[in-house]
C-alpha positions as CSV (number, residue, x, y, z in Angstrom):
1,M,67.2,25.4,143.7
2,R,69.1,22.1,141.9
3,T,70.8,20.0,144.5
4,R,74.3,19.8,145.2
5,A,73.9,15.9,143.4
6,Y,72.5,17.5,140.1
7,R,74.9,20.3,139.7
8,R,77.7,17.6,140.1
9,H,76.1,15.5,137.7
10,Q,76.3,18.1,135.7
11,V,80.2,18.9,136.2
12,K,81.0,15.0,136.0
13,R,79.0,15.1,132.5
14,C,80.5,18.2,131.4
15,L,84.0,16.6,132.0
16,D,82.8,13.5,130.1
17,N,82.6,15.5,126.8
18,R,85.8,17.7,127.3
19,K,88.1,15.2,128.4
20,N,89.1,15.0,124.9
21,D,89.5,19.3,123.9
22,F,93.0,20.8,123.6
23,Y,93.9,22.9,127.3
24,S,96.8,23.8,129.1
25,G,97.0,21.3,132.0
26,D,96.9,17.6,133.2
27,S,95.7,17.5,136.6
28,R,91.6,17.6,137.1
29,K,91.9,20.6,138.6
30,S,92.8,22.0,135.6
31,L,89.9,20.3,133.7
32,K,87.4,21.8,135.5
33,R,88.5,24.5,134.8
34,H,88.5,24.2,131.4
35,I,84.8,23.5,132.1
36,T,84.0,26.7,133.3
37,T,86.2,28.6,131.0
38,P,86.9,27.1,128.2
39,T,89.5,29.2,126.3
40,A,92.7,29.2,127.8
41,C,93.7,32.6,127.4
42,S,92.9,35.9,125.7
43,C,95.4,36.4,122.9
44,W,94.3,37.6,120.0
45,M,93.9,34.4,118.1
46,C,91.4,33.3,121.6
47,G,90.1,36.0,122.7
48,N,87.3,38.7,121.4
49,P,87.8,39.6,117.8
50,R,86.3,42.9,118.1
51,R,88.5,44.3,121.2
52,Y,91.9,42.8,118.6
53,L,90.7,43.0,114.9
54,N,88.2,45.4,115.3
55,E,86.2,43.6,113.8
56,L,82.1,44.4,113.8
57,T,79.5,42.1,116.0
58,L,76.4,40.3,113.8
59,Q,74.3,42.8,115.0
60,E,76.4,46.2,114.0
61,H,76.3,44.2,110.2
62,R,72.9,43.5,110.2
63,S,72.3,46.9,111.1
64,L,74.4,48.3,108.9
65,L,73.0,45.8,106.2
66,N,69.7,47.0,107.2
67,L,70.5,50.9,106.5
68,K,72.0,50.2,103.2
69,E,68.9,48.7,102.1
70,S,66.7,51.7,103.7
71,L,69.1,53.9,101.8
72,N,68.2,52.1,98.6
């Protein structure tokens, strides 16, 4: 099990990596929230494309291609 110091180090490392990302808010608290949940919202541009645009996942694309190839 990791120590508290290790977890704090990981949060600090992620803060340094993502401090220049676009996120909503100026406080350190909102930046920490951005670390755990990088997407700011779940609109149709940021959210799951399968939910909003009815697109297939990569696994579904592959299975359909395999099915088409096996039928030929």
